[in-house]
All heavy atoms as an XYZ file, in Angstrom:
634
protein
N     116.046     87.643    107.909
C     116.976     88.786    107.835
C     118.077     88.423    106.867
O     118.598     87.307    106.893
C     117.486     89.057    109.279
C     118.383     90.323    109.243
C     118.743     90.718    110.694
O     118.407     90.037    111.686
N     119.481     91.735    110.771
N     118.459     89.381    106.040
C     119.514     89.183    105.020
C     120.572     90.203    105.182
O     120.349     91.360    105.540
C     118.880     89.251    103.632
C     117.820     88.213    103.384
C     116.460     88.552    103.518
C     118.207     86.939    102.990
C     115.541     87.525    103.333
C     117.246     85.928    102.739
C     115.856     86.276    102.932
O     114.970     85.296    102.712
N     121.789     89.840    104.808
C     122.848     90.751    104.802
C     123.040     91.199    103.324
O     123.062     90.439    102.422
C     124.204     90.044    105.231
O     123.980     89.563    106.555
C     125.337     91.028    105.247
N     123.135     92.569    103.166
C     123.189     93.121    101.832
C     124.386     94.070    101.804
O     124.868     94.550    102.823
C     121.961     93.844    101.448
C     121.565     94.933    102.482
C     120.789     92.902    101.231
C     120.684     95.973    101.967
N     124.808     94.353    100.579
C     125.861     95.329    100.396
C     125.368     96.726    100.603
O     124.239     97.046    100.212
C     126.554     95.199     99.041
C     127.392     93.965     98.886
S     128.360     93.822     97.334
C     128.322     95.303     96.577
N     126.217     97.561    101.192
C     125.806     98.977    101.372
C     125.488     99.588     99.993
O     126.195     99.382     99.053
C     126.956     99.674    102.004
C     126.716    101.121    102.547
C     125.732    101.131    103.608
C     127.994    101.749    102.977
N     124.358    100.299     99.970
C     123.975    100.985     98.694
C     123.078    100.106     97.860
O     122.658    100.591     96.775
N     122.698     98.902     98.276
C     121.833     98.048     97.425
C     120.407     98.577     97.496
O     120.021     99.268     98.460
C     121.814     96.627     98.042
O     123.005     95.988     97.783
N     119.625     98.275     96.445
C     118.263     98.740     96.371
C     117.327     97.551     96.686
O     117.751     96.456     96.703
C     117.924     99.338     94.976
C     118.153     98.393     93.855
O     117.457     97.356     93.835
O     119.055     98.665     93.065
N     116.057     97.867     96.938
C     115.123     96.888     97.334
C     114.845     95.798     96.243
O     114.630     94.672     96.526
C     113.753     97.542     97.654
N     114.981     96.207     94.950
C     114.797     95.241     93.921
C     115.939     94.212     93.848
O     115.715     93.016     93.707
C     114.687     95.918     92.564
C     114.451     94.965     91.352
C     113.203     94.145     91.496
C     114.374     95.793     90.069
N     117.173     94.716     94.081
C     118.342     93.794     94.126
C     118.199     92.797     95.273
O     118.440     91.602     95.074
C     119.674     94.655     94.306
O     119.757     95.499     93.125
C     120.902     93.756     94.352
N     117.696     93.256     96.433
C     117.480     92.326     97.558
C     116.426     91.301     97.121
O     116.736     90.117     97.388
C     116.991     93.095     98.800
C     116.581     92.242     99.959
C     117.713     91.389    100.467
C     115.910     93.089    101.015
N     115.349     91.669     96.553
C     114.313     90.759     96.110
C     114.871     89.727     95.140
O     114.659     88.527     95.282
C     113.146     91.544     95.524
C     111.968     90.638     95.068
C     111.297     89.932     96.259
C     110.942     91.426     94.290
N     115.666     90.213     94.174
C     116.199     89.361     93.162
C     117.242     88.375     93.700
O     117.386     87.289     93.175
C     116.817     90.135     92.047
C     115.787     90.865     91.172
C     116.376     91.755     90.145
O     117.254     92.573     90.432
N     115.885     91.659     88.941
N     117.846     88.731     94.814
C     118.891     87.858     95.427
C     118.283     86.747     96.292
O     118.904     85.798     96.681
C     119.869     88.671     96.252
O     119.295     89.177     97.406
N     116.984     86.897     96.628
C     116.329     85.945     97.517
C     115.157     85.212     96.879
O     114.639     84.275     97.476
C     115.843     86.656     98.817
O     114.960     87.692     98.433
C     117.010     87.253     99.578
N     114.720     85.651     95.738
C     113.565     85.031     95.053
C     113.739     85.056     93.525
O     114.494     85.828     93.010
C     112.247     85.830     95.362
C     111.947     85.819     96.838
N     111.230     84.743     97.419
C     112.156     86.715     97.824
C     111.070     84.988     98.741
N     111.638     86.157     98.962
N     112.935     84.206     92.794
C     112.922     84.254     91.376
C     111.925     85.373     90.984
O     110.793     85.309     91.354
C     112.447     82.897     90.842
C     112.549     82.851     89.321
C     112.020     81.525     88.747
C     112.040     81.565     87.236
N     111.378     80.446     86.694
N     112.481     86.388     90.232
C     111.665     87.563     89.999
C     111.666     87.817     88.497
O     112.679     87.775     87.780
C     112.281     88.846     90.670
C     111.514     90.066     90.474
C     112.420     88.530     92.232
N     110.482     88.139     87.940
C     110.320     88.599     86.627
C     109.979     90.089     86.623
O     109.089     90.499     87.306
C     109.224     87.853     85.864
C     109.043     88.185     84.422
C     107.878     87.470     83.752
O     107.253     86.633     84.415
O     107.553     87.799     82.593
N     110.779     90.895     85.888
C     110.552     92.331     85.851
C     110.424     92.834     84.446
O     110.741     92.108     83.519
C     111.700     93.130     86.564
C     112.993     92.882     85.791
C     111.845     92.735     87.944
C     114.090     93.823     86.173
N     109.888     94.024     84.328
C     109.805     94.712     83.041
C     110.377     96.095     83.245
O     109.985     96.823     84.184
C     108.403     94.799     82.506
C     108.336     95.435     81.093
C     107.020     95.225     80.440
C     107.122     95.821     79.007
N     105.863     95.625     78.292
N     111.304     96.492     82.413
C     111.935     97.767     82.451
C     111.176     98.829     81.602
O     111.085     98.617     80.382
C     113.367     97.729     82.068
C     114.225     98.957     82.342
O     113.608    100.051     82.563
O     115.472     98.906     82.462
N     110.652     99.801     82.265
C     109.914    100.850     81.525
C     110.766    102.160     81.340
O     110.168    103.217     81.268
C     108.631    101.240     82.291
C     107.595    100.135     82.179
C     107.439     99.121     83.057
C     106.678    100.109     81.091
C     106.489     98.153     82.905
C     105.676     99.149     80.965
C     105.615     98.165     81.909
O     104.663     97.176     81.733
N     112.081    101.976     81.292
C     112.970    103.113     80.997
C     112.924    104.102     82.172
O     113.129    103.814     83.321
N     112.539    105.369     81.826
C     112.523    106.455     82.841
C     111.436    106.216     83.930
O     111.580    106.804     85.010
C     112.254    107.768     82.146
O     110.977    107.780     81.522
N     110.493    105.335     83.709
C     109.481    105.089     84.689
C     109.995    104.043     85.689
O     109.383    103.860     86.693
C     108.169    104.524     84.033
C     107.427    105.611     83.318
S     105.964    105.029     82.448
C     105.067    104.083     83.736
N     111.057    103.354     85.386
C     111.629    102.395     86.241
C     111.283    100.976     85.921
O     110.652    100.683     84.917
N     111.638    100.073     86.835
C     111.450     98.643     86.649
C     110.243     98.197     87.488
O     110.144     98.571     88.631
C     112.686     97.831     87.046
C     113.861     98.194     86.133
C     115.118     97.516     86.674
C     116.303     97.939     85.807
N     117.522     97.480     86.325
N     109.319     97.424     86.948
C     108.188     96.943     87.659
C     108.269     95.426     87.802
O     108.663     94.671     86.877
C     106.888     97.287     86.895
C     106.600     98.789     86.972
C     107.241     99.659     86.099
C     105.711     99.281     87.815
C     106.978    100.984     86.094
C     105.414    100.662     87.879
C     106.102    101.495     87.060
N     107.918     94.923     89.001
C     107.851     93.463     89.279
C     106.602     92.931     88.697
O     105.483     93.299     89.004
C     107.954     93.245     90.790
C     107.793     91.757     91.127
C     109.286     93.770     91.354
N     106.817     91.917     87.756
C     105.722     91.215     87.173
C     105.334     89.929     87.885
O     104.177     89.587     87.989
C     106.032     90.842     85.693
C     106.364     92.037     84.794
C     106.734     91.556     83.356
C     105.246     93.019     84.736
N     106.339     89.235     88.415
C     106.033     88.020     89.186
C     107.138     87.798     90.224
O     108.307     88.167     90.040
C     105.887     86.763     88.317
O     107.211     86.462     87.729
N     106.801     87.119     91.347
C     107.709     86.691     92.365
C     107.458     85.204     92.597
O     106.377     84.797     92.866
C     107.484     87.527     93.736
C     107.679     89.010     93.506
C     108.411     86.978     94.778
C     107.364     89.884     94.669
N     108.532     84.509     92.433
C     108.451     82.992     92.519
C     107.326     82.443     91.702
O     106.630     81.521     92.136
C     108.389     82.571     93.962
C     109.591     82.935     94.754
O     110.705     83.002     94.188
O     109.565     83.052     95.988
N     107.129     82.970     90.553
C     106.093     82.480     89.573
C     104.693     82.978     89.856
O     103.746     82.633     89.171
N     104.503     83.765     90.946
C     103.203     84.275     91.252
C     103.041     85.613     90.511
O     103.684     86.597     90.780
C     102.974     84.523     92.787
C     101.646     85.096     93.057
C     103.171     83.201     93.484
N     102.011     85.602     89.558
C     101.698     86.857     88.797
C     100.335     87.301     89.205
O      99.378     86.557     89.272
C     101.704     86.503     87.313
C     103.088     86.186     86.695
C     102.908     86.022     85.185
C     104.253     85.696     84.602
N     104.246     85.612     83.172
N     100.228     88.576     89.520
C      98.939     89.158     89.896
C      98.002     89.136     88.643
O      98.432     89.250     87.489
C      99.222     90.547     90.356
C     100.582     90.893     89.745
C     101.254     89.607     89.569
N      96.662     89.120     88.958
C      95.685     89.245     87.863
C      95.590     90.750     87.468
O      96.313     91.590     88.018
C      94.350     88.643     88.262
C      93.681     89.293     89.472
O      94.020     90.491     89.719
O      92.910     88.650     90.169
N      94.692     91.029     86.552
C      94.593     92.423     86.074
C      94.120     93.428     87.086
O      94.180     94.641     86.869
C      93.629     92.458     84.823
O      92.328     92.042     85.249
N      93.587     92.987     88.199
C      93.156     93.888     89.245
C      94.111     94.034     90.415
O      93.809     94.754     91.383
C      91.792     93.402     89.793
C      90.719     93.386     88.735
C      89.419     92.808     89.248
C      88.372     92.793     88.212
N      87.102     92.295     88.624
N      95.314     93.433     90.326
C      96.231     93.517     91.412
C      97.698     93.836     90.841
O      97.938     93.652     89.643
C      96.294     92.185     92.157
C      95.016     91.848     92.927
N      93.942     91.265     92.234
C      94.606     92.195     94.110
C      92.975     91.155     93.083
N      93.304     91.705     94.249
N      98.625     94.185     91.741
C      99.979     94.454     91.397
C     100.821     94.136     92.626
O     100.344     94.091     93.775
C     100.160     95.869     90.927
C     100.010     96.919     91.985
C     101.153     97.519     92.590
C      98.748     97.305     92.480
C     100.968     98.451     93.588
C      98.621     98.214     93.464
C      99.754     98.823     94.018
N     102.157     93.897     92.376
C     103.041     93.743     93.449
C     103.429     95.069     94.006
O     103.953     95.930     93.330
C     104.314     92.953     92.983
C     104.081     91.475     92.900
C     104.050     90.735     91.750
C     103.904     90.536     93.970
N     103.860     89.427     91.978
C     103.791     89.327     93.384
C     103.925     90.664     95.340
C     103.602     88.143     94.149
C     103.705     89.533     96.116
C     103.522     88.288     95.504
N     103.255     95.251     95.280
C     103.559     96.531     95.951
C     104.553     96.198     97.037
O     104.478     95.233     97.671
C     102.262     97.149     96.590
C     102.471     98.473     97.308
C     101.175     99.025     97.810
O     100.160     98.357     97.807
O     101.181    100.228     98.150
N     105.523     97.113     97.238
C     106.465     96.842     98.298
C     106.344     97.941     99.371
O     106.005     99.069     99.154
C     107.875     96.647     97.794
C     108.762     97.856     97.648
C     109.662     98.200     98.595
C     108.639     98.665     96.496
C     110.453     99.332     98.415
C     109.415     99.783     96.339
C     110.337    100.129     97.306
N     106.619     97.456    100.567
C     106.459     98.258    101.810
C     107.795     98.333    102.500
O     108.560     97.370    102.561
C     105.438     97.661    102.723
C     104.019     97.571    102.184
C     103.742     96.656    101.184
C     103.132     98.511    102.638
C     102.337     96.617    100.681
C     101.833     98.528    102.045
C     101.448     97.567    101.107
N     108.117     99.462    103.076
C     109.310     99.703    103.877
C     108.893    100.024    105.294
O     108.124    101.002    105.516
C     110.125    100.880    103.306
C     111.406    101.049    104.139
C     110.470    100.585    101.819
N     109.262     99.161    106.204
C     108.882     99.333    107.643
C     107.374     99.515    107.779
O     106.952    100.384    108.563
C     109.695    100.504    108.218
C     111.170    100.306    108.126
O     111.666     99.182    108.258
N     111.923    101.287    107.721
N     106.553     98.801    107.098
C     105.146     98.735    107.215
C     104.381     99.805    106.397
O     103.137     99.840    106.451
N     105.138    100.712    105.715
C     104.450    101.753    104.914
C     104.750    101.568    103.434
O     105.843    101.205    103.019
C     105.001    103.101    105.305
C     104.701    103.534    106.710
C     105.145    104.851    107.094
C     104.800    105.219    108.510
N     105.327    106.507    108.936
N     103.717    101.763    102.633
C     103.878    101.669    101.172
C     104.912    102.586    100.685
O     104.935    103.805    101.095
C     102.557    101.960    100.463
O     102.704    101.907     99.112
N     105.811    102.130     99.867
C     106.902    103.000     99.356
C     106.357    103.934     98.300
O     105.479    103.582     97.487
C     108.035    102.146     98.756
O     108.987    102.999     98.152
N     106.799    105.182     98.276
C     106.418    106.096     97.267
C     107.405    106.169     96.145
O     107.274    107.047     95.309
C     106.163    107.534     97.885
C     107.366    108.103     98.568
O     108.407    107.410     98.641
N     107.279    109.251     99.109
N     108.384    105.310     96.089
C     109.369    105.226     95.006
C     109.483    103.788     94.570
O     109.113    102.893     95.317
C     110.751    105.776     95.375
C     110.689    107.257     95.744
C     111.359    104.985     96.529
N     110.007    103.567     93.419
C     110.173    102.176     92.931
C     111.256    101.414     93.634
O     112.217    102.033     94.198
N     111.113    100.088     93.612
C     112.030     99.248     94.321
C     113.488     99.352     93.798
O     114.418     99.137     94.500
C     111.582     97.789     94.220
N     113.562     99.672     92.466
C     114.927     99.746     91.902
C     115.652    101.050     92.289
O     116.842    101.135     92.034
C     114.856     99.646     90.385
O     114.071    100.691     89.819
N     115.002    101.987     92.858
C     115.603    103.208     93.259
C     115.602    103.418     94.847
O     116.325    104.285     95.308
C     114.973    104.528     92.650
C     115.190    104.490     91.134
C     113.537    104.622     92.972
N     114.900    102.550     95.569
C     114.872    102.665     97.023
C     116.172    102.057     97.557
O     116.385    100.826     97.511
C     113.671    101.993     97.646
C     113.668    102.205     99.180
C     113.274    103.389     99.765
C     114.248    101.240     99.971
C     113.363    103.613    101.064
C     114.338    101.445    101.367
C     113.913    102.629    101.910
O     114.029    102.773    103.260
N     117.023    102.927     98.135
C     118.253    102.433     98.700
C     118.034    101.993    100.156
O     117.440    102.726    100.905
C     119.357    103.523     98.718
C     120.651    103.065     99.328
C     119.655    103.976     97.230
N     118.384    100.695    100.414
C     118.106    100.168    101.701
C     118.970    100.759    102.833
O     120.103    101.108    102.603
C     118.333     98.632    101.631
C     117.503     97.899    100.664
C     118.084     96.495    100.368
C     116.092     97.766    101.223
N     118.346    100.909    103.920
C     119.071    101.441    105.165
C     119.071    100.315    106.168
O     118.261     99.447    106.265
C     118.293    102.709    105.672
C     118.194    103.845    104.717
C     117.273    104.961    105.310
C     116.979    105.962    104.250
N     116.270    105.543    103.073
N     120.045    100.420    107.025
C     120.205     99.436    108.114
C     118.940     99.318    108.904
O     118.338    100.344    109.301
C     121.411     99.768    109.012
N     118.457     98.088    109.151
C     117.242     97.878    109.929
C     115.957     97.960    109.170
O     114.862     97.759    109.732
N     115.974     98.337    107.858
C     114.769     98.354    107.055
C     114.113     96.964    106.987
O     114.754     95.940    106.872
C     115.011     98.782    105.628
C     115.122    100.306    105.451
O     114.708    101.041    106.442
O     115.471    100.692    104.376
N     112.777     96.956    107.086
C     111.997     95.707    106.901
C     111.241     95.944    105.623
O     110.438     96.822    105.453
C     110.991     95.474    108.036
C     110.205     94.233    107.886
C     109.254     94.029    109.074
C     108.456     92.771    108.771
N     107.396     92.603    109.762
N     111.553     95.041    104.632
C     110.969     95.183    103.258
C     109.944     94.016    103.128
O     110.306     92.861    103.395
C     112.010     95.080    102.202
C     113.133     96.128    102.344
C     111.378     95.069    100.765
C     112.682     97.558    102.231
N     108.726     94.343    102.715
C     107.690     93.331    102.449
C     107.067     93.573    101.082
O     107.007     94.767    100.607
C     106.577     93.468    103.462
C     106.973     93.166    104.886
C     105.798     93.411    105.830
O     105.578     94.628    106.156
O     105.169     92.451    106.216
N     106.756     92.506    100.414
C     106.042     92.546     99.113
C     104.648     91.916     99.295
O     104.532     90.863     99.872
C     106.805     91.829     98.078
C     108.051     92.522     97.643
C     109.253     92.466     98.262
C     108.221     93.387     96.532
N     110.182     93.263     97.601
C     109.562     93.814     96.539
C     107.345     93.812     95.581
C     110.018     94.755     95.599
C     107.854     94.746     94.604
C     109.175     95.176     94.583
N     103.648     92.620     98.809
C     102.242     92.179     98.922
C     101.531     92.412     97.566
O     101.788     93.363     96.903
C     101.448     92.920    100.037
C     102.115     92.797    101.425
C     101.294     93.633    102.423
C     101.964     93.575    103.755
N     101.282     94.370    104.780
N     100.532     91.535     97.349
C      99.679     91.745     96.231
C      98.556     92.738     96.672
O      97.900     92.492     97.654
C      98.988     90.430     95.792
C      99.876     89.459     94.971
C      99.090     88.171     94.766
C     100.268     90.103     93.681
N      98.553     93.915     95.951
C      97.612     94.949     96.273
C      96.636     95.162     95.162
O      96.945     94.881     94.018
C      98.382     96.237     96.574
O      99.221     96.125     97.725
N      95.466     95.708     95.503
C      94.427     95.976     94.521
C      94.675     97.291     93.839
O      95.044     98.269     94.509
C      93.053     96.029     95.163
O      92.893     94.797     95.887
C      91.987     96.219     94.225
N      94.599     97.286     92.502
C      94.700     98.466     91.699
C      93.444     99.370     91.972
O      92.333     98.874     91.794
C      94.860     98.210     90.221
C      96.140     97.419     90.003
C      94.819     99.478     89.419
C      96.289     96.833     88.604
N      93.630    100.576     92.371
C      92.453    101.461     92.582
C      91.905    101.940     91.250
O      92.630    102.179     90.314
C      92.853    102.644     93.497
O      93.746    103.423     92.823
N      90.608    102.014     91.188
C      89.944    102.457     89.883
C      89.425    103.904     90.102
O      88.236    104.079     90.232
C      88.872    101.509     89.507
O      87.943    101.389     90.559
N      90.333    104.872     90.136
C      89.935    106.233     90.379
C      89.172    106.761     89.235
O      89.455    106.457     88.080
C      91.141    107.070     90.586
O      92.035    107.033     89.498
N      88.145    107.500     89.450
C      87.281    108.097     88.431
C      86.240    107.195     87.804
O      85.624    107.547     86.814
N      86.089    106.049     88.365
C      85.067    105.096     87.796
C      83.979    104.770     88.801
O      84.075    104.820     89.981
C      85.700    103.845     87.310
C      86.585    104.048     86.157
C      87.203    102.748     85.643
O      86.952    101.654     86.211
N      87.981    102.814     84.626
């Protein structure tokens, strides 16, 4: 459990507790490339979950609420249409 400033986002929390490499895609937001040196292969990506559910917004825009449980997992990229 971590204490954070009111209004912090999920990416700020991750960066304050781990070594994180990100790439900024401008209007698309910031994407996590590695956490503590762990980079996913071409079939996976870092996905973050809020209270056990996959977030539908990026970590840099998700404003944390009191009691939120944030998890990061390597998830498989779906290959839709193939």
